[in-house]
N, C-alpha and C positions, 0 to 999 in steps of 0.2 A: 195520342189516342188514349182514352181512359181504359182501365182494366176490363170493364164490362164489355166495351165495344170490341176490344181485341179478342176476348173470349168468344164473342159471337162470330167474328171473322174466322177464327180457328175452326169453329164448328161448321161454318159454311164450307170452308176448304176441305174439311174431313169428309163431309157428306158428298161433296162434289168429286173429289179425287180418290178417296178410298172406297166409298160405296157406290160411286158413279150414278148418283141420283140426278134427276132433271131439276131445272131451276124452280119450277112451280112447286114441286114436292118439297124441295129444300126450304123454299120460302114459307110454306105452310108450317114446316117443322120448327123454324126459328122466328116465326112471326115477322117476316119481311116480304117485300114484293119480289116477284121473279126478276124484275129489272134490277133491283138492288143486289140480288144474288149474282146476276150477270156482271154488274159493275165491279163487284168484289172479286169474283173469280177470274175475270178476263185477263188482268195483268199477269197472273200466275200461269194461265193457259198459254199466253203469248210467249212466255219464257220456257214453255214445255217442261215445267217442273212436275215432279211426281210426289205423291203423298209422303214417301220416306224423307224427301228433302224438306218439304213443308213442315213436317212434324218436328224437325229439329231446329227450325228457324227461331230466332229470338223475336220478341215483340217489336224491337226496333227495326229488324230486317223486314218483317211483314209490313210495318208502317212505311218503310222506304219504298217497297215494291208498289204498295197501294197508292201512295200520295206523291212520290217523288220520281216514279218511273225508273228506279235504279235496278240494274240487273244484278243478280246475286250469283251468277255462274262463275 
């Protein structure tokens, strides 16, 4: 995943898990559809991760959770 995409994913995760915004609002803020926000945040919600954990994840770890369904627990 390129640097610009990972930056957008991190912002989506921050808005979702730290600020607790809904998918439609996040989508408007990052210029993405609510469905894209859902697809991006769902793997992290399924693992019951919190923002403090997500904030410290490397780009590779985020990529693994998103595209390879790897658990980081």
